[in-house]
N, C-alpha and C positions, 0 to 999 in steps of 0.2 A: 479742651484743645484738640483739634483734629490731628490725624496721622500726618497730614501734609505739613501742618504747623509745627508739630513735634520734630519732624525730620528737618525742617528749615532751621530750627533753633539748635540742632545738634551738630556735631562735627563728623567728618568722614576721615577715618584714619586708614592710610595705606601702609601695609606691613611689608618690611623687607625680610628676606629669608633668615638673616642672622638674629632677628628678634625672636622668631619661632624656635630656632636652635638653642637660644639662650633660655627661653621659658615657654614650654609647650602650652602652659595654662594661661598665656597672656590674654586670651580672648575674654577672660573674666574681668579684666582690669581696665576696660574702656567705658565703664558705666553705661549711660544711655546712648552713647555715641555708636555710630555704625562703623564696621570694619570692612575694608576691601582687600582682597588677596589677589595680586596679579597672577595670571596663569604661569608666568615665568617662575614665580616662587614655588608653585607646585612642581614644576619641572625640576627645579633645584633640589627640593625636598626628596624627590625620587632618587637622587644620587646618594642621599644620606640615610635612607631607610634601612640599609643593611649594615650590620656591624655591632660591636659591643661597647663602643664609646658612648659617652653621655649624649653627644649630639645626635647619634643614631636613635637613641631612646626618645629624645625630644621630637625628632622628625616623625617617628612612628606614632607617638602619643597624639601629636597634633592632627595628623591625617586621620586617625581613628575618630577623634573628637569631631572633626568637620564632617566626616562620613555619617556619624550618628545624628548630627544636627540637621543635615540637608536631606536625608531620606533618599527617595529614588531619583528626584529631579531637583536641581538648583536653578531657580529662575534668575533673571537679570536683576530683579528687585531684591533678591537675597532671602534669607530665612532668619527667624528670630534666634537670638543667642540665649533667651530665657527671660523670666520676669524681671523687669527693671533694667534690662540691658537692651542694646541696640540690635542690629542685624548684621549678618555676614554675607558677603557675596564674592564670587570669583569673577575677575574682570579679564576679558580677552583683549588682546591688542587690537586697536582699531586705527591702523595707520600710524605714521611717524610724525611727531611734532617737527615742523620745519626748522625751527630755531635749534632744536636738539640735534637734528640731522646735520646742520651746518657747523655746529660747535664740535661735535664728536664724529670723526670719520669711522671709528671702530664700533662694531656692534658687539655688545656684551650684556650679560644678565642685568648688571646695575643700570645700564642705559635703558633697557626695556622696562624695568620697574619704574624708573624716573619718567619714562614716556607715558606709562599708564597714569601715574600721579598727575602729570601735567594735563593729560586729556580729561581726567576727572575734574580737575580744577576749573577747566573751561565749561564742562557740562553742568557742574553743580553750583556755579555762581548764583547768588552770593554766599552760598554755604561754605564754611571754612573746610579746606582739604589739607590734611597734615600727613607728610611722609614720616613714618617712624622707622628709624634704622640705627643700629649701633655702629655703623660705618661712618666715621668722621668725614672722610673724603666725599662720600655720597651725600652727606648732609650739606657740605659746602657747595657741591654741584647744584643741589636742589635750590638752595638759597640764592645762588647766582641767577637762577631763572625766575626768581620771585615766588618760589613755592616755600611754604612753611615746612621746616623739617626739624624733628626733635629726636632726642635719644629716648630709648625705653628706660624710664627712670623709676619704675614701680618698686624695684628692690634696691634702689640706691639709698645710702645713708644721707642724712640731712647735710652734714658739713664735716670735713676732715678735722677742723679745729675743735669740733664738739665731740669727736669720737672718744669714747671711754679709754683712759690710759691705765686704769687699774691701780693708781697710786695718787696720794695727796701729801703735800707738805704742810704741816701745822706748826707754826712757830709761836713763841710767847707763852708756853705752858709754865706753870709754877714748878719749882724744883721738887715740891712734895708730890705732884702728880707724876712726874717722870720717875721719881724714886719708887713709887708704888709698883712699877713693873718689875723691879728687882727685889722687892720684899714680899710680894703676895703671890708667889708661885707663877709669876709672869702673866697673870690674868687680872684685868681691871674692868669692873662693870662699866657699861656705856654711860650710866647716869653720872659717873664721876668725871667724865670728859665732855662736859656740856659745850666745850669749844669746838667739838667735831659735830657738824650738823649733817643729818641725813646720810649716815654711813650705809654703804651697800654691802651685801653679802660677799665676803672674801676680798673686800677692798683693802688695799695696803696703805699704811701711813708712816711717814717720817715725822716723828714728834720731837720737837726741839725746845730747849730752854737754855739759851746762851751756849755754854760749852758742853752741855749734856744733851744727849739725844737717845732715842730708842726707836727701833723698827717694830711695827705691830700690824696685825691683821685683824679685821673685824669679823667675828663669828656671829652670824645672825641667830643661830640656834640658841646660843647662850646670852645674846645681847651683850657681848663683852669684847674687849680688845685683848689679843694674845700676843705676847712678846715673841719676836723671831730671833732665835739664837743663831750664832754663827754655825753654818752647815758646810758639809762637804759631801761629794758623791763621786766614787770611783777615782779618787785622787784629784778631782776638780773642786776648787773652792771659789766662791763668789768674790768678785773684785769691786763691786759697788752695791748700793742698796737695791737697785732694780734686779740685779742678778740674785741677791739674797731672797727677794720676794718670789722670783721665778722658781728657784730651786725648792723653796718651801712648798709651793703649790704643786710642783712636779712630784715631790715625794709624799704628798698627802693622798692616801688611798681614798679618802672621802670625796675628793674632787675628781669627778669622772671626765671632765672636759676642761682643758687648759689651752689658752691661746697665748703665743708669744710673738710680738712684733718688734721690729727694730731694724736699723740699717745693717749693712754688711759688716761682719766682724764684731757684732755686739754680743755674740755668744748663744744665740737662740738654739741652733742645732746641737752645739756642744753640750749645753746644759740638759737638753732633752735626752740625748744619748747617755750622758753620765748618770742621769736619774734612772733611766731604763736599766742600765747595767747594775746600778746599786740595788735596785729592788726586783731584779729579774727572778729571784726565787719565789716571789709572790705571784708571778704571772706565768702562764703556760708558755707564752711566746712573746718575743719582741718583733713587731712588724714595722717596716720602714717603707714609705712610699713617697714618690715625688711626681707631681702632675706633668712635668716636662717629658716623661717617658711616652705615655700613650694618649693623654687627654687633649693634646693639641692635634692639629691636622696631620702631624707626622706620626709614624708608626715605628715599632721596633723592627719591622721587616726589612728596612733598608740597611740594617747592620748585619754583618756576616756572622755565621756560627749559630750555635743553639741558644736557648733562652738565657742560659747563664752568661754566655759571651755577649749577648745583646744587652743584658742588664749591667754588665761590668762597668761601662763608662759612668753610669748613674750611681754606682756604689762608691766611686772614688771619694766623694765627700765623707762617706761613712768611714773609710779607711783613714782619712786625714784626721777626723775628729777622734777616732779610737786611739790613734797614735798620741794625740795630745793628752788623752786621759791617763796614759801610763807615765810618760815623762814629758812634761811641757817643754823642756829645753833640749832634749837629746833622745836618742834611740827611737826613731820613728818607725821601726819595723814591728808592726802589730798584725800583719796579715795572717800569720798562723792562728792567732787567737780568734780573729774574725771567721776564718775558714772553719775552725772547730765548731763555733756556734752555728754556722750555716749547716755544717754536716749533721749536727745533732738536732737540727730544725728548731733550735731555740731562737734563732734570728732568721728572719725572712725579708727579702726585698721583693715587693710585689707591685706589679703594674696596676694602677688604679682602674684601668678599663675593665678589669675582671673582678672588681670588688662587689658589684651588684649581685645579689642573691646569696652572698655569704653571711654567716652568722658568727661573729667573733667572740669567743668565750675566753675570759681571763687573758686578754691580750693587752700589752702595752703598745699602742699604735701611734707612731709618729708620722705625721704628714708634713713634709718639708716643702718650702716654696708654695705655700697654700694661697698666696695672693693671686696665683694664676688659675684658681678654681672659681667657677660660677656659684652663685647661691644654691642652685639645684644640686650641683655636684657635692657641695659641703653637706647638704641634707642627706644625700644618698649615702655618704660615708658614715655620718653619725648614726643613721638608722640601722647600720650593720652591727652596732655595739650590743653584745650580749651581756650576761651577768659577769661582773668582775672585770670588765674591760675599761681601760682608761685611754682617751684619745687626746693627742697633743697636735695642735696645728701651729706651725711656725712660718713666718714670712715677713717680707718687707713690703708694705702696702704702697710705698713710694716707688717701687721698682716692678712694674707690671710688664710682662712679656706677651700676654694674651692680646690679640689685636682688637678685641671688642670689650675689654674691661679697663677700668681706671681705678683710682684710689678710693672712689666712692661706690662703685658698682661691683667690685670683686667680692667673692664669697667670704673671704676672711673678714673684711670690714663689716659686711652684712651680719655675719655670725656674732661678732663682738657687740654690735649695736643691739641685736635682738636678745642676747643672752645676759645682758647686764642685770645684776641683782639676783640671778638664780643661784640657789645654795650649792648646786653641783658644779658650778662654773667659776673659773678664775682667769683673769687676764692681767698681763704685765707688758707694758711698753718699755723696751730696753733702749736707752738713749745714747749711752756712751760706747764707742767702739773699743774693744779690748784685744783685738787680734795682734796689732802691733802699732807702733807710732806712725809708721809709713802708711798702713792701711787706714788709720784714723784720719791722717792728713789728706789722703786721696778722697775719702768719703766726704770730707767737709769742703774741699776746694774744687774738686773736679766734677 
């Protein structure tokens, strides 16, 4: 097959800026198809290349990669992306599409990118041209002009309904099987529970037989199920089976990575903080981070005061949860205790923007609101883990604040999907809200 025939049978993908800022390595994921980068995208990347946030890293990495690929001169035909891959080219604006000009009076980067895609669609006919953007509104605009537009879905999980929950309910066990968990040191070989098929490492089970039930976790190293006894940490006791599973995983030093998901009020942050305080003597430091501080387009700079004053609004959930740990129903004054920990550097609230380059040794690291992280940001955080470090990600994957992420493409969903079955990893989905009757009602109805 000639080069012309190969080109005609492939697609031409036009990239929006947000795809590159989401994944600088996206060029590897278009197989034999060609990639076009509008000059407007390079102009926008220029604004993002300076800074310490993840999007700044992505911009710099992409620009360096394109520079390496293109050499001294980039022709209009483009240059190869490598063996088995297509080519990349930068497209200059060549006049305005009349329909686009009539539809949108305002000139903006989105419309310039759309204009390039429409021009290429006319020039490349009958070759398929696809605009790839994580901007839902831009996709809708492109479709209204008859242009195929798609989300960048390489790092999306297959289905929300198929996402691993970390637990299973098994009913109809014999009374003798359930009794074994209370007569054999709480551990039962997997061969004696043939009703449980294909258990995964650290998967949790609710095993029932009529009125009797037991909570258990599968340990792949021993190929056995281990009973979960009633636990408590820093005065916090689980109120349901899922919270028992979560607390067990949080207190297990052999598990270096734990993810907790669930709706507001299900106890994710409280359990993580309670576990951190319970086992703080085994760790050099407790680290708490929330991506809402620097990882969005907002920065700490707009808040007055020094770094402590700027971080204070983001520490309020910490104060609230620490108060619950001492007296669930009264005496909410726990600030002196928190301040003592901060002063002694046993507790640190850190902006995630400055996590790159650090090596975290013997740290209990809690990352709250992790559903607003991209897959690359998740990877960046985990690769900071040194010896003896445990990392906890908590979040509600149904409540995404990031403009270019959803329940399938966010970093927390991606992490859960990729880590299933790993011996160092445990996940629990918390389903029932325990904050208050009012909070549960609002979560279900509003």
